[in-house]
C-alpha positions as a printed NumPy array, in Angstrom:
array([[-20.643,  36.488, -35.307],
       [-19.55 ,  36.025, -31.667],
       [-21.417,  38.169, -29.429],
       [-19.714,  40.23 , -26.559],
       [-21.508,  37.987, -24.036],
       [-20.355,  34.798, -25.744],
       [-16.836,  36.15 , -26.064],
       [-16.675,  36.843, -22.392],
       [-17.853,  33.472, -21.664],
       [-15.29 ,  31.719, -23.922],
       [-12.529,  33.976, -22.202],
       [-13.811,  32.854, -18.785],
       [-13.858,  29.076, -19.974],
       [-10.455,  29.45 , -21.306],
       [ -9.032,  30.868, -17.999],
       [-10.778,  28.143, -15.973],
       [ -9.245,  25.536, -18.206],
       [ -5.802,  27.036, -17.905],
       [ -6.159,  27.053, -14.218],
       [ -7.313,  23.456, -14.15 ],
       [ -4.352,  22.401, -16.29 ],
       [ -1.997,  24.369, -13.995],
       [ -3.47 ,  22.643, -10.954],
       [ -3.308,  19.155, -12.436],
       [  0.236,  19.608, -13.701],
       [  1.3  ,  21.153, -10.456],
       [ -0.369,  18.462,  -8.455],
       [  1.318,  15.726, -10.531],
       [  4.728,  17.374, -10.063],
       [  3.987,  17.744,  -6.324],
       [  2.878,  14.243,  -6.078],
       [  5.921,  12.796,  -7.843],
       [  8.241,  14.898,  -5.858],
       [  6.639,  14.012,  -2.576],
       [  6.259,  10.242,  -3.287],
       [  9.587,   9.761,  -5.073],
       [ 12.028,   7.962,  -2.812],
       [ 15.587,   8.47 ,  -3.621],
       [ 18.145,   5.625,  -2.966],
       [ 20.797,   6.008,  -0.262],
       [ 24.292,   7.26 ,  -1.196],
       [ 26.745,   4.395,  -0.854],
       [ 30.491,   5.166,  -0.615],
       [ 31.82 ,   1.882,  -1.807],
       [ 29.843,  -0.202,  -4.378],
       [ 32.529,  -2.763,  -5.512],
       [ 30.414,  -5.603,  -4.244],
       [ 28.258,  -5.076,  -7.189],
       [ 31.085,  -6.372,  -9.358],
       [ 30.972,  -9.819,  -7.513],
       [ 29.88 , -12.569,  -9.872],
       [ 27.559, -15.361,  -8.849],
       [ 29.036, -19.004,  -9.189],
       [ 26.277, -21.51 , -10.172],
       [ 27.114, -24.999,  -8.937],
       [ 23.811, -26.278, -10.005],
       [ 20.162, -25.169, -10.171],
       [ 19.875, -25.398,  -6.453],
       [ 23.327, -24.189,  -5.181],
       [ 24.744, -20.548,  -5.771],
       [ 27.777, -18.94 ,  -4.363],
       [ 28.789, -15.164,  -4.17 ],
       [ 32.004, -14.244,  -2.423],
       [ 31.96 , -16.041,   0.884],
       [ 28.157, -16.442,   0.911],
       [ 25.961, -19.024,  -0.487],
       [ 22.507, -20.247,  -1.107],
       [ 21.308, -23.789,  -1.524],
       [ 18.204, -25.967,  -1.404],
       [ 18.424, -28.914,   0.96 ],
       [ 16.847, -32.239,   0.375],
       [ 13.577, -31.181,   2.058],
       [ 13.015, -28.508,  -0.295],
       [ 14.038, -25.778,   2.165],
       [ 16.362, -23.117,   0.996],
       [ 19.46 , -22.176,   3.285],
       [ 21.434, -19.013,   2.903],
       [ 24.624, -17.714,   4.532],
       [ 25.385, -13.912,   4.483],
       [ 27.853, -11.679,   5.798],
       [ 29.318,  -8.148,   5.545],
       [ 28.192,  -4.602,   5.884],
       [ 24.507,  -3.734,   5.273],
       [ 24.938,  -2.813,   1.527],
       [ 27.103,  -5.94 ,   0.995],
       [ 24.592,  -8.249,   2.616],
       [ 21.758,  -6.776,   0.521],
       [ 23.635,  -7.04 ,  -2.847],
       [ 24.906, -10.537,  -2.066],
       [ 21.316, -11.552,  -0.886],
       [ 20.004, -10.311,  -4.132],
       [ 22.472, -11.94 ,  -6.377],
       [ 21.953, -15.262,  -4.601],
       [ 18.177, -15.041,  -4.731],
       [ 17.555, -13.148,  -8.015],
       [ 15.324, -15.886,  -9.557],
       [ 13.445, -16.384,  -6.264],
       [ 12.825, -12.675,  -5.991],
       [ 11.179, -12.692,  -9.463],
       [  9.02 , -15.698,  -8.338],
       [  7.982, -14.047,  -5.156],
       [  7.116, -10.749,  -6.822],
       [  5.157, -12.687,  -9.723],
       [  3.121, -14.455,  -6.947],
       [  2.458, -11.27 ,  -5.   ],
       [  1.492,  -9.303,  -7.987],
       [ -0.792, -12.137,  -9.29 ],
       [ -2.66 , -12.229,  -6.068],
       [ -3.235,  -8.497,  -5.978],
       [ -4.639,  -8.761,  -9.555],
       [ -6.898, -11.554,  -8.523],
       [ -8.248,  -9.491,  -5.511],
       [ -8.342,  -6.385,  -7.417],
       [ -9.211,  -7.182, -11.01 ],
       [-10.125,  -3.692, -12.125],
       [ -7.355,  -1.808, -13.846],
       [ -8.707,   1.576, -12.789],
       [ -8.783,   0.457,  -9.113],
       [ -5.244,  -1.039,  -9.471],
       [ -3.997,   2.173, -10.785],
       [ -5.635,   3.973,  -7.82 ],
       [ -4.084,   1.517,  -5.467],
       [ -0.701,   2.198,  -7.005],
       [ -0.955,   5.856,  -6.298],
       [ -2.567,   5.303,  -2.943],
       [  0.326,   3.007,  -1.74 ],
       [  2.855,   5.518,  -3.122],
       [  1.241,   8.419,  -1.206],
       [  0.708,   6.176,   1.884],
       [  4.512,   4.969,   1.992],
       [  5.883,   8.297,   1.11 ],
       [  7.873,   8.832,   4.197],
       [  8.416,   5.28 ,   5.212],
       [ 12.228,   5.489,   4.465],
       [ 12.511,   8.526,   7.122],
       [ 11.443,   5.928,   9.866],
       [ 13.747,   3.066,   9.007],
       [ 17.441,   2.942,  10.379],
       [ 19.842,   3.842,   7.409],
       [ 21.637,   0.296,   7.535],
       [ 18.281,  -1.353,   6.635],
       [ 17.696,   1.231,   3.818],
       [ 21.135,   0.395,   2.611],
       [ 20.524,  -3.379,   2.643],
       [ 17.109,  -3.154,   0.912],
       [ 18.82 ,  -0.835,  -1.609],
       [ 21.455,  -3.557,  -2.265],
       [ 18.736,  -6.28 ,  -2.635],
       [ 16.818,  -4.048,  -5.218],
       [ 19.697,  -4.319,  -7.769],
       [ 18.466,  -7.884,  -8.402],
       [ 14.805,  -6.965,  -8.657],
       [ 12.908,  -7.914, -11.951],
       [ 12.606,  -5.271, -14.749],
       [  8.969,  -5.998, -15.629],
       [  7.229,  -4.184, -12.602],
       [  8.613,  -0.672, -13.23 ],
       [  4.933,   0.303, -13.721],
       [  4.47 ,  -0.369, -10.047],
       [  7.601,   1.627,  -8.998],
       [ 11.389,   1.619,  -9.211],
       [ 13.114,  -1.464,  -8.055],
       [ 14.229,   0.243,  -4.846],
       [ 10.783,   1.67 ,  -4.21 ],
       [  9.163,  -1.75 ,  -4.733],
       [ 11.682,  -3.523,  -2.369],
       [ 11.271,  -0.926,   0.269],
       [  7.268,  -0.945,  -0.105],
       [  7.137,  -4.645,   0.119],
       [  8.45 ,  -4.507,   3.611],
       [  5.206,  -2.923,   4.636],
       [  2.951,  -5.543,   2.989],
       [  2.41 ,  -7.351,   6.366],
       [  1.364,  -4.209,   8.06 ],
       [ -0.697,  -2.79 ,   5.129],
       [ -2.372,  -6.242,   4.775],
       [ -3.795,  -6.392,   8.215],
       [ -4.607,  -2.763,   8.305],
       [ -6.727,  -3.025,   5.062],
       [ -7.908,  -6.55 ,   5.247],
       [ -8.669,  -6.51 ,   9.009],
       [ -6.233,  -9.424,   9.545],
       [ -7.598, -11.45 ,   6.723],
       [ -3.986, -12.276,   5.62 ],
       [ -2.586, -12.672,   9.016],
       [ -3.954, -14.718,  11.911],
       [ -0.839, -16.124,  13.695],
       [ -0.5  , -17.837,  17.162],
       [  2.666, -18.007,  19.377],
       [  3.236, -19.545,  22.709],
       [  5.899, -19.923,  25.379],
       [  6.082, -22.876,  27.638],
       [  8.225, -24.08 ,  30.593],
       [  9.159, -20.556,  31.458],
       [ 11.617, -20.26 ,  34.266],
       [ 12.36 , -23.823,  34.333],
       [ 15.945, -24.774,  35.287],
       [ 16.561, -27.624,  32.779],
       [ 16.92 , -25.656,  29.658],
       [ 13.496, -26.902,  28.516],
       [ 11.966, -23.466,  27.879],
       [ 10.364, -23.595,  24.565],
       [  8.588, -21.233,  22.02 ],
       [  6.448, -22.169,  19.127],
       [  4.679, -20.101,  16.514],
       [  2.526, -20.617,  13.246],
       [  3.094, -17.684,  10.876],
       [ -0.253, -17.456,   9.017],
       [  0.578, -14.859,   6.691],
       [ -1.177, -15.966,   3.363],
       [ -0.777, -14.654,  -0.052],
       [ -1.282, -17.913,  -2.048],
       [  0.214, -21.284,  -1.884],
       [  3.07 , -20.253,  -4.386],
       [  4.176, -17.528,  -2.04 ],
       [  5.357, -20.122,   0.54 ],
       [  6.931, -22.543,  -1.959],
       [ 10.5  , -21.042,  -1.414],
       [ 11.075, -20.409,   2.224],
       [ 14.543, -19.429,   3.088],
       [ 16.435, -20.024,   6.519],
       [ 18.972, -17.281,   6.431],
       [ 22.097, -17.229,   8.697],
       [ 23.457, -13.736,   8.934],
       [ 26.825, -12.412,  10.14 ],
       [ 26.535,  -8.502,  10.106],
       [ 29.349,  -6.379,  10.729],
       [ 27.486,  -4.878,  13.764],
       [ 25.347,  -6.636,  16.313],
       [ 24.606, -10.236,  16.989],
       [ 24.742, -13.064,  14.494],
       [ 21.288, -14.389,  13.842],
       [ 19.022, -16.735,  11.896],
       [ 15.545, -15.988,  10.563],
       [ 12.921, -17.537,   8.319],
       [ 12.069, -15.469,   5.318],
       [ 11.407, -15.341,   1.702],
       [ 13.398, -13.647,  -1.271],
       [ 14.016,  -9.94 ,  -0.827],
       [ 12.564,  -9.749,   2.599],
       [ 15.257,  -8.51 ,   5.008],
       [ 12.616,  -7.941,   7.868],
       [ 12.149, -10.514,  10.574],
       [  8.857, -12.396,  11.281],
       [ 10.414, -15.484,  13.11 ],
       [ 14.138, -15.577,  14.292],
       [ 16.732, -16.251,  16.897],
       [ 20.189, -14.735,  17.568],
       [ 23.484, -16.06 ,  19.089],
       [ 22.516, -14.793,  22.495],
       [ 19.536, -17.006,  22.561],
       [ 17.034, -14.2  ,  22.006],
       [ 13.984, -15.009,  19.877],
       [ 11.473, -12.832,  18.05 ],
       [  8.067, -13.496,  16.589],
       [  5.453, -11.168,  15.526],
       [  1.628, -11.284,  15.574],
       [ -0.854,  -8.627,  14.172],
       [ -3.377,  -6.879,  16.516],
       [ -6.383,  -4.858,  15.643],
       [ -5.529,  -1.407,  14.246],
       [ -7.184,   1.732,  13.223],
       [ -6.623,   2.538,   9.647],
       [ -3.349,   4.502,   9.528],
       [ -2.807,   7.647,   7.459],
       [  0.804,   7.045,   6.517],
       [  3.419,   4.329,   6.884],
       [  6.219,   4.48 ,   9.342],
       [  8.606,   1.676,  10.365],
       [  7.328,  -1.532,   9.193],
       [  7.071,  -3.968,  12.173],
       [  9.352,  -6.604,  10.527],
       [ 12.163,  -4.135,  10.467],
       [ 11.653,  -3.38 ,  14.117],
       [ 11.791,  -7.164,  14.821],
       [ 15.002,  -7.33 ,  12.776],
       [ 16.547,  -4.499,  14.867],
       [ 15.507,  -6.308,  18.041],
       [ 16.988,  -9.61 ,  16.882],
       [ 20.186,  -8.068,  15.695],
       [ 20.864,  -5.798,  18.653],
       [ 19.1  ,  -7.141,  21.65 ],
       [ 20.612,  -9.675,  24.08 ],
       [ 17.863,  -9.729,  26.739],
       [ 14.18 ,  -8.593,  27.351],
       [ 15.07 ,  -5.194,  28.571],
       [ 17.373,  -4.274,  25.562],
       [ 14.428,  -5.538,  23.288],
       [ 11.939,  -3.365,  25.012],
       [ 14.33 ,  -0.319,  24.903],
       [ 14.673,  -0.714,  21.025],
       [ 10.952,  -1.169,  20.612],
       [ 10.296,   2.071,  22.623],
       [ 12.346,   4.279,  20.424],
       [ 10.707,   3.334,  17.084],
       [  7.431,   4.621,  15.57 ],
       [  5.228,   2.089,  13.777],
       [  1.841,   2.461,  11.874],
       [ -0.032,  -0.576,  12.983],
       [ -0.537,  -2.511,  16.195],
       [  1.368,  -5.522,  16.753],
       [  2.529,  -8.09 ,  19.426],
       [  6.14 ,  -8.977,  19.53 ],
       [  6.785, -12.143,  21.608],
       [ 10.406, -12.143,  22.742],
       [ 12.052, -15.151,  24.367],
       [ 15.385, -14.598,  26.157],
       [ 17.906, -17.338,  27.163],
       [ 19.641, -14.753,  29.456],
       [ 16.326, -14.125,  31.251],
       [ 15.179, -17.683,  30.884],
       [ 11.764, -16.143,  30.111],
       [  9.549, -14.607,  27.406],
       [  7.267, -11.602,  27.251],
       [  5.035,  -9.909,  24.799],
       [  5.926,  -6.368,  23.796],
       [  2.641,  -4.839,  22.746],
       [  3.118,  -1.783,  20.474],
       [  0.724,   0.505,  18.735],
       [  1.03 ,   3.804,  16.965],
       [ -0.001,   5.325,  20.328],
       [  2.328,   3.579,  22.606],
       [  3.833,   0.457,  24.313],
       [  3.171,  -1.829,  27.101],
       [  4.713,  -5.183,  28.077],
       [  2.685,  -8.293,  29.028],
       [  4.467, -10.74 ,  31.456],
       [  3.687, -14.445,  31.655],
       [  1.401, -16.079,  34.182],
       [  3.5  , -18.74 ,  35.736],
       [  5.149, -20.889,  33.181],
       [  2.858, -20.192,  29.991],
       [  2.631, -17.451,  27.565],
       [  0.241, -17.335,  24.635],
       [ -0.043, -14.782,  21.946],
       [ -2.74 , -14.686,  19.289],
       [ -4.102, -11.458,  17.675],
       [ -5.351,  -9.351,  20.517],
       [ -3.603,  -7.388,  23.414],
       [ -3.489,  -8.549,  26.942],
       [ -1.42 ,  -5.855,  28.765],
       [ -3.034,  -3.383,  31.226],
       [ -2.495,  -0.372,  28.876],
       [ -4.358,  -1.899,  25.878],
       [ -6.619,  -4.766,  26.899],
       [ -9.637,  -2.631,  27.618],
       [ -9.264,  -0.476,  24.559],
       [-12.451,  -0.412,  22.362],
       [-10.703,  -1.756,  19.322],
       [ -9.245,  -4.642,  21.271],
       [-12.432,  -5.47 ,  23.065],
       [-14.37 ,  -5.377,  19.801],
       [-11.988,  -7.577,  18.072],
       [-11.929, -10.162,  20.944],
       [-15.736, -10.375,  20.831],
       [-15.962, -10.577,  17.069],
       [-13.03 , -12.662,  15.822],
       [-11.412, -16.064,  16.257],
       [ -8.498, -14.682,  18.422],
       [ -9.734, -15.527,  21.961],
       [-11.103, -18.904,  20.902],
       [ -7.609, -19.665,  19.385],
       [ -5.891, -18.631,  22.447],
       [ -7.976, -20.733,  24.657],
       [ -7.463, -23.703,  22.424],
       [ -3.681, -23.182,  22.752],
       [ -4.028, -22.974,  26.446],
       [ -6.01 , -26.226,  26.473],
       [ -3.422, -28.049,  24.533],
       [ -0.548, -26.793,  26.724],
       [ -2.473, -27.752,  29.841],
       [ -2.468, -31.436,  28.572],
       [  1.352, -31.659,  29.3  ],
       [  3.252, -31.141,  32.612],
       [  6.144, -30.042,  30.442],
       [  6.345, -29.26 ,  26.709],
       [  8.811, -30.891,  24.479],
       [  9.669, -29.796,  21.   ],
       [  7.681, -32.759,  19.711],
       [  4.795, -31.676,  21.801],
       [  5.158, -28.047,  20.271],
       [  4.996, -29.508,  16.878],
       [  1.843, -31.493,  17.588],
       [  0.205, -28.409,  19.04 ],
       [  1.017, -26.197,  16.035],
       [ -0.359, -29.01 ,  13.736],
       [ -3.653, -29.203,  15.778],
       [ -6.708, -28.35 ,  13.551],
       [ -9.672, -29.132,  16.022],
       [-11.642, -26.783,  18.142],
       [-12.087, -26.765,  21.883],
       [-12.512, -30.186,  23.473],
       [-11.022, -31.643,  20.157],
       [-14.353, -30.863,  18.55 ],
       [-14.129, -30.973,  14.589],
       [-14.904, -27.494,  13.361],
       [-14.003, -27.867,   9.846],
       [-10.597, -28.042,   8.005],
       [ -9.284, -24.469,   7.573],
       [-11.238, -22.909,  10.298],
       [ -9.504, -19.721,  11.652],
       [-10.337, -20.796,  15.263],
       [ -7.905, -23.661,  14.883],
       [ -4.111, -23.501,  15.542],
       [ -3.387, -24.997,  12.126],
       [ -5.46 , -23.355,   9.273],
       [ -3.711, -24.978,   6.398],
       [ -2.362, -21.604,   5.258],
       [  0.976, -21.149,   7.354],
       [  3.874, -19.708,   5.48 ],
       [  5.929, -21.455,   8.163],
       [  5.99 , -22.724,  11.716],
       [  8.895, -22.631,  13.802],
       [ 10.007, -23.897,  17.357],
       [ 12.706, -22.525,  19.506],
       [ 14.732, -23.709,  22.529],
       [ 16.455, -20.5  ,  23.501],
       [ 18.805, -21.796,  25.994],
       [ 20.045, -24.472,  23.769],
       [ 20.212, -22.159,  20.642],
       [ 18.025, -24.714,  18.847],
       [ 15.249, -24.159,  16.469],
       [ 13.155, -26.27 ,  14.18 ],
       [ 11.665, -24.964,  10.869],
       [  8.682, -26.421,   8.982],
       [  9.357, -27.541,   5.412],
       [  6.43 , -28.244,   2.816],
       [  2.697, -28.772,   3.333],
       [  2.343, -25.78 ,   5.768],
       [  3.238, -27.215,   9.336],
       [  2.63 , -30.812,   8.522],
       [  5.763, -31.628,   6.606],
       [  9.052, -32.463,   8.429],
       [ 10.403, -29.89 ,  10.872],
       [ 14.291, -29.539,  10.454],
       [ 16.41 , -28.903,  13.476],
       [ 19.249, -26.244,  13.326],
       [ 21.561, -25.363,  16.219],
       [ 22.741, -21.898,  15.812],
       [ 26.364, -22.437,  17.388],
       [ 26.858, -25.595,  15.208],
       [ 25.55 , -24.008,  12.066],
       [ 27.889, -20.922,  12.406],
       [ 30.864, -22.974,  13.222],
       [ 30.212, -25.238,  10.041],
       [ 29.766, -22.195,   7.901],
       [ 33.093, -20.831,   9.186],
       [ 35.17 , -23.996,   9.239],
       [ 33.743, -26.581,   6.872],
       [ 32.906, -27.255,   3.279],
       [ 30.09 , -25.275,   2.045],
       [ 28.234, -28.32 ,   0.83 ],
       [ 28.018, -29.951,   4.201],
       [ 24.528, -30.705,   5.741],
       [ 23.805, -28.103,   8.366],
       [ 20.59 , -29.331,   9.785],
       [ 20.638, -32.067,  12.46 ],
       [ 19.056, -35.017,  10.805],
       [ 18.839, -37.099,  14.037],
       [ 16.423, -34.325,  15.575],
       [ 14.193, -34.077,  12.624],
       [ 10.397, -33.991,  13.49 ],
       [  8.87 , -36.323,  11.092],
       [  6.027, -35.264,   8.743],
       [  2.479, -35.873,   9.748],
       [  1.822, -38.086,   6.812],
       [ -1.814, -39.05 ,   7.83 ],
       [ -2.865, -35.369,   7.738],
       [ -1.055, -34.802,   4.54 ],
       [ -2.744, -37.642,   2.927],
       [ -6.258, -37.083,   4.162],
       [ -7.128, -33.701,   5.539],
       [ -4.741, -31.782,   3.238],
       [ -6.261, -33.617,   0.255],
       [ -9.752, -32.688,   1.497],
       [ -8.914, -29.024,   2.005],
       [ -7.351, -28.678,  -1.465],
       [-10.499, -30.204,  -3.019],
       [-12.772, -27.991,  -0.934],
       [-10.695, -24.942,  -2.048],
       [-10.881, -26.116,  -5.76 ],
       [-14.563, -26.533,  -5.643],
       [-15.096, -23.332,  -3.737],
       [-13.384, -21.455,  -6.487],
       [-15.75 , -23.032,  -9.055],
       [-18.781, -22.147,  -6.952],
       [-17.601, -18.522,  -6.443],
       [-16.745, -18.103,  -9.985],
       [-20.375, -19.108, -10.882],
       [-21.86 , -16.798,  -8.344],
       [-19.827, -13.965,  -9.634],
       [-20.567, -14.525, -13.204],
       [-24.269, -15.343, -12.621],
       [-23.944, -18.771, -14.317],
       [-25.641, -21.982, -13.442],
       [-23.822, -25.162, -12.449],
       [-24.306, -28.4  , -14.32 ],
       [-25.622, -31.199, -12.018],
       [-25.824, -28.651,  -9.218],
       [-27.295, -31.064,  -6.644],
       [-24.434, -33.516,  -7.102],
       [-21.868, -30.69 ,  -7.107],
       [-23.131, -29.023,  -3.909],
       [-23.429, -32.408,  -2.098],
       [-19.816, -33.2  ,  -3.005],
       [-18.672, -29.784,  -2.147],
       [-20.063, -29.938,   1.401],
       [-19.137, -33.695,   1.987],
       [-15.415, -32.91 ,   1.548],
       [-15.502, -30.743,   4.521],
       [-18.661, -31.325,   6.429],
       [-17.9  , -29.727,   9.631],
       [-16.789, -26.317,   8.085],
       [-19.634, -23.605,   8.14 ],
       [-18.36 , -21.992,   4.973],
       [-19.617, -24.837,   2.56 ],
       [-23.184, -24.4  ,   3.942],
       [-23.09 , -20.581,   3.579],
       [-21.643, -20.775,   0.013],
       [-24.175, -23.354,  -0.9  ],
       [-26.842, -21.143,   0.396],
       [-25.484, -18.098,  -1.282],
       [-25.744, -19.994,  -4.663],
       [-29.34 , -21.138,  -4.245],
       [-30.286, -17.586,  -3.052],
       [-28.719, -16.27 ,  -6.179],
       [-30.819, -18.685,  -8.395],
       [-33.939, -17.693,  -6.25 ],
       [-34.274, -21.159,  -4.898],
       [-35.2  , -19.679,  -1.504],
       [-36.175, -22.829,   0.155],
       [-32.932, -24.578,  -0.507],
       [-31.058, -21.419,   0.528],
       [-32.967, -21.211,   3.751],
       [-32.208, -24.847,   4.577],
       [-28.446, -24.44 ,   4.044],
       [-28.242, -21.185,   5.977],
       [-29.962, -22.932,   8.94 ],
       [-27.595, -25.833,   8.694],
       [-24.613, -23.576,   8.81 ],
       [-25.506, -22.207,  12.159],
       [-24.997, -25.65 ,  13.684],
       [-21.26 , -25.441,  12.835],
       [-18.574, -23.178,  14.37 ],
       [-18.279, -19.816,  12.854],
       [-14.99 , -17.987,  12.616],
       [-16.382, -14.59 ,  13.449],
       [-19.606, -13.051,  14.558],
       [-19.909, -10.816,  11.35 ],
       [-20.328, -13.924,   9.09 ],
       [-22.849, -15.479,  11.783],
       [-24.884, -12.254,  11.916],
       [-24.959, -12.115,   8.046],
       [-26.435, -15.498,   7.832],
       [-28.978, -14.711,  10.681],
       [-30.066, -11.668,   8.623],
       [-30.613, -13.788,   5.459],
       [-32.624, -16.262,   7.406],
       [-34.917, -13.626,   8.638],
       [-35.247, -12.196,   4.926],
       [-35.79 , -15.474,   3.634],
       [-38.399, -16.736,   6.163],
       [-40.596, -13.65 ,   5.159],
       [-40.1  , -14.624,   1.391],
       [-41.106, -18.334,   1.729],
       [-44.24 , -17.733,   3.901]])
């Protein structure tokens, strides 16, 4: 028999349960309504009926546009039309590459976040975080992204719709450096010979946005003739319409470098799409600044703009809280990952990052390299972008973040704005050949000549650095392979067979890099061989650390172990 008291309790429990169910269901409905992003309405969708012609596995044509892989393994693409047409044709041409890029991106996320529960949380977090992104993006780029999305793969619908995924991926650069504290992005750009009267004004940059090696396998040099704005070229990857490195027919160049940011609460305009807008619509520095002023972004970023019209370059420093412009000192301009303008240079975030990270060291190394030349040629610029030493040419370990070349670059690029010339790296980060393209020549060839004609200038190719590829590249690849083995053993709590031989080989492959010693120390610490751990921690401090946090962690370990071994 149910007592009156128990009956009241059951009624109360039922009511609470009903309320909770209503709250959960309502919350779910509200979440889906708030985070769901509807695609734009397109009046004319006839471009979807265009068929792709396949000449061979490396050559495709859709309408008047084409995609092909050149002899150096670099994809070249020609696009024209209104925003939706450009997007659809881009997607049709690069359909297989879009699949490969997304596979690579998702694989890396699964590697970094192996927990299915956390991945599910991450999915909902990103959906909530990006819920209003489309409201901050110009309609033409929304339409272009929507056009690309028709060619996205079907097997990632659990992440989001095709359109939602293609839109959200444009914020990956921004979210990456906000969540990972620049771990994915540590770029360096520079301008030299600024104001010279002989057209030798030059800009160089390493784009160190690292997902994995597979992500950089299919770089694309895209030549775009939009129905509004300037014709332009940019280096990109499949599905990416935003710009990280590019030049337009006016001789205006754009490159972007991440800066230290507070954790944002929601996404706004991705920085790559702002850079795209500047490239497409600005003809000089003042026009670039005006465009940057009117857009809201959600992370801090430096935009280095070079201008043939001004024969000069500036850094537009933009944060969620404002904008300032840093003008060059004399004929040099260097941009790493911190702000330099009066408005931002003394902000706590910026000062902290300068003190703790590799950004100031890398900037000083760039200045040191530039000071070695009275004038900087495009060959000099390539040598500088390939430099992997520290200050005073000191060996600091292959892959050190303090170096210009960290063996992670998605691409490197060199511009001569007044000549409308640019050079793009091919394979092996920035150590392969740099191919030269002249914007005026390329667009005239695309317009007038056979689509199969070579459009890069083979005479002005910068040859590959074969010595580095054969030696240092082999060393860093072996180091990374052994590093993975060591970390896997650390994570799994397993022992290494012939551990002394393994550790000696691991360190000898890259003897000047502090990381090898720290990881060896971590391993011996884990197996409670505290004497060996202490020795390796102390050895690591004789090397060049990338940041103060890593060095402080080692010092704390030394203090702990010294008390243990006494």
